[in-house]
SETOR-506054 format. One line per field, with one value per residue (C-alpha): residue number from 1; y, z, x. Coordinates in pm, 1 decimal. Each point is the difference from the previous one (the first is absolute). Layout:
<sites>
k: NUM / ...
py: Y / ...
pz: Z / ...
px: X / ...
</sites>
This chain:
<sites>
k: 1 / 2 / 3 / 4 / 5 / 6 / 7 / 8 / 9 / 10 / 11 / 12 / 13 / 14 / 15 / 16 / 17 / 18 / 19 / 20 / 21 / 22 / 23 / 24 / 25 / 26 / 27 / 28 / 29 / 30 / 31 / 32 / 33 / 34 / 35 / 36 / 37 / 38 / 39 / 40 / 41 / 42 / 43 / 44 / 45 / 46 / 47 / 48 / 49 / 50 / 51 / 52 / 53 / 54 / 55 / 56 / 57 / 58 / 59 / 60 / 61 / 62 / 63 / 64 / 65 / 66 / 67 / 68 / 69 / 70 / 71 / 72 / 73 / 74 / 75 / 76 / 77 / 78 / 79 / 80 / 81 / 82 / 83 / 84 / 85 / 86 / 87 / 88 / 89 / 90 / 91 / 92 / 93 / 94 / 95 / 96 / 97 / 98 / 99 / 100 / 101 / 102 / 103 / 104 / 105 / 106 / 107
py: 8709.6 / 278.1 / 79.8 / -79.3 / 97.2 / -207.7 / 95.0 / -254.7 / -183.2 / -335.7 / -123.6 / 56.5 / -138.0 / -182.8 / 241.6 / 303.9 / 258.9 / 21.9 / 317.2 / -66.0 / 277.0 / -21.3 / 247.3 / -102.1 / 200.8 / 35.8 / 306.4 / -44.3 / 183.4 / 106.3 / 13.4 / 365.6 / 158.2 / 98.9 / -29.9 / 269.4 / -82.5 / 15.3 / -377.8 / -141.3 / -198.5 / -332.0 / -98.7 / -219.8 / -58.8 / -285.3 / -102.1 / -256.6 / -70.5 / -294.5 / -130.0 / -356.6 / -134.5 / -364.6 / -28.9 / 234.7 / 355.3 / 250.0 / 298.5 / 62.7 / 336.6 / 118.7 / 279.4 / 264.3 / 280.6 / 248.3 / -184.6 / 170.2 / -141.0 / -225.7 / -98.6 / -53.1 / -205.7 / -85.6 / -249.4 / -221.8 / -360.8 / -231.9 / -249.2 / -349.6 / -243.5 / -31.0 / 34.4 / 198.2 / 331.1 / 3.5 / 342.6 / 21.0 / 298.5 / -22.0 / 271.5 / 128.3 / -156.0 / -328.2 / 144.6 / -259.9 / 25.3 / -257.3 / 16.5 / -228.9 / 71.2 / -239.6 / 71.2 / -207.8 / -4.7 / -85.0 / -68.0
pz: 6458.2 / -242.9 / -309.1 / -319.4 / -343.0 / -286.6 / -344.1 / -272.3 / -297.3 / 64.6 / -330.6 / -229.2 / -305.1 / 41.0 / -23.2 / 58.0 / 239.4 / 302.0 / 204.3 / 363.3 / 255.5 / 375.0 / 275.0 / 362.6 / 276.8 / 265.4 / 212.1 / -47.3 / 331.4 / 17.8 / 382.5 / -18.0 / 39.1 / 329.4 / 82.3 / 152.6 / 354.2 / -105.4 / -3.6 / -290.5 / -239.1 / -22.1 / -323.2 / -204.6 / -351.5 / -277.2 / -24.8 / -275.9 / -308.9 / -240.7 / -297.5 / -120.8 / -340.3 / -38.4 / 319.7 / -83.0 / 131.1 / -292.0 / 224.5 / 357.3 / 175.4 / 338.6 / 128.0 / 231.4 / 203.6 / -279.7 / -208.8 / 18.9 / 171.3 / -226.6 / -217.2 / -372.3 / -214.4 / -376.9 / -190.0 / -307.9 / -60.6 / -312.0 / -9.3 / -34.4 / 88.9 / 218.1 / 372.2 / 304.5 / 101.4 / 379.2 / 153.5 / 357.0 / 229.3 / 343.4 / 247.1 / 357.0 / 282.8 / -177.9 / -290.1 / -280.3 / -301.6 / -283.5 / -320.9 / -293.0 / -352.4 / -286.9 / -340.1 / -295.6 / -291.9 / -334.8 / -335.7
px: -4609.4 / 58.4 / -197.7 / 175.7 / -75.1 / 173.2 / -45.7 / 113.2 / -154.0 / -150.4 / 126.8 / 299.0 / 165.2 / 320.7 / 302.4 / -236.8 / 131.1 / -266.7 / -43.2 / -62.9 / -85.3 / -83.5 / -102.1 / -12.1 / -184.4 / 264.3 / 89.9 / 394.4 / 59.2 / 369.4 / 43.4 / 105.1 / -355.7 / -159.0 / -375.5 / -213.9 / 139.4 / 361.4 / 58.8 / 190.2 / -204.7 / 168.0 / 169.6 / -249.0 / 126.5 / -8.4 / 347.7 / 3.8 / -202.3 / 48.5 / -194.2 / 49.1 / -123.6 / 28.1 / 181.8 / 289.8 / 49.5 / -62.0 / 16.5 / 121.1 / -6.8 / 151.2 / -217.7 / 119.0 / -168.6 / 23.8 / -271.8 / -330.0 / -326.1 / -192.1 / 290.7 / -50.4 / 230.7 / -31.4 / 216.5 / 11.5 / 71.4 / 6.5 / -282.1 / 170.1 / -280.8 / -309.9 / 48.4 / -51.7 / 158.3 / 54.8 / 27.1 / 144.0 / 64.5 / 169.9 / 56.8 / 36.7 / -201.6 / -36.3 / -192.0 / -42.9 / -238.7 / -12.7 / -224.1 / -5.3 / -112.3 / -13.8 / 137.1 / -133.5 / 243.1 / -120.2 / 167.0
</sites>
């Protein structure tokens, strides 16, 4: 399980733009690097990220080997009504990570 940091407000007013940021601790190995013995380090990257708000995808990213280790992404969405944001990462070797954060919308 990778360590994730998700930054977003817990509450927002209806119609307000919400800033969401995440960082995930992951090596993002390209498969092009060799170790000290000259063996190729196998590729190990996050290949897909999706965030769903109220069950609908609000951002979906396909990630590639050029992405640096410990990827960071920031995006915005408009608060419509209270509900969960579901963050999901998938990658090589069966990697899967899922986090859920609630957003309470007022007004």
